[in-house]
C-alpha positions, 0 to 999 in steps of 0.5 A: 682500126687505126690503119683503116682510119688513117688510110681513109683520112689520107684518101679524104685529104687527096679528094679535098685537094683535087678541086683546088689543083684540077686546073693547075695540073693542066699547066704542067706536063706529065713528065714533070708530074711523074718525076715529082712523084718519084722524088716523093717516094724516094724522099719517103723511103729515105725518111724511114732510114732516119727514124730507123737509125735513131731507133737503132742508136737507142737500142732497138734495131729493126729490119727495114721492111718492118720499120717501113710498115710502121713508119708509113702507116703511122705517118698518116696520123699527121692528117688528124688535127694535132701533132701527137697521132703519128707518135702514138701510132708509132709507139703502139705499132713498134710495141708489137715488134718488141720496141718499148713505148718510151724508146719509140716515143723518144725516137719520134721526138729525136727524128723530128728534131734531126729533120728540123735541124737538117731542114735549116741546114739545107735552106742555109746551103741553098737559098742564099745561092738561088734567090738572086736579089732576094738573097739578102732576106736569107743571110740570117740562115748562115748565122744558124750554122754554128747553132745547127752544129751545136744542136746535134752534138751529143754532149748538148743534145742528150742533156737537152732531151733529158730536160725535155722529157722531164718537163713533159713528164715522160721517161727519157731514153735508156741510153744516150745518143751517139755520134754514129747514130746522129750522124747517120740520121742527119745524113739521111735527113739531108738526102731526104730534103734533097729528094723532097726538093727535087719533087718541087724542082720538077714542077718549078722547072716545068714552069720555066725556071732553069733547072740548076736554080730550080733545084737549089731554090726548091730544096731550101724553099720546101725545107723552110715551108715544111718547118713553117707547117710543123710549127703550126701544130693545129693544122693537119700535116701543116696544111695551109701554112706550108703553102703560104710559106712556099708561095712566098719563097718561090716568088723571086723566080715565079709570078704569084699564080705560078707559085700557087700552082707549084705549091698546090700540086706539090701538096697533092703529090706529097699527100698522094705519096703518103697515102700510097706508101701507107696503103701498101704498108698497111696491107703488108702490116695486116698480112704479117699480123694474120696467124699462119 
């Protein structure tokens, strides 16, 4: 039932966004749209590796195909208002594959934290180099470098996670995270941010920005905008908040109208990517559950 519901919600999300971007898409070439969508899929696939690396480090390694089916279907839960649905879906679907709920729940929380920190790192490494005269507005990101490094140190992260789970009245992970698992997840997260930045860069470059600057600005802008959307927990998939932040971050190189075009089309392609990946995973998941 959940699979049908979330795929339906994803389709509704695409349908709702279409009137807003119908005219905007005409300003972009088909090549840039195809390249952008390909980058979306690459980022989504890399995101599976992040969650899978954390789950393996906690003691439940899964084959990539199994992990992808669970991850892609559960991710559509983010289009339901609230922030718990993807986690609950992952917990239930992973339980069917022998993963304890407490472990998959912990993996979800840790994955979000790693992606959040990697997003700040990506923004700190790119925005000050690409924003030109507006770079001064992003110098504060450099100050986050030591905080970013400390946040992922197992000696600090494991006690912090234990406190978080205790405060939320949840069981903490049975085994601590290691440098190997966290390092792999963080590395995959940086790659994922690169791909998601490239999906935006294809659109920004088509609107007249030089490719080098478009790539740097898009990686940092998309990461910060995603973080803004994540913090607005009541908005499904950060809808609205992410676009407002993205338009503001792109205005150093695009006029407001072009920035709105890029933000809206990016949202549509990201939603379409989520939907297509989840639909394919849902079909595969349903087939695996059918008795022989």
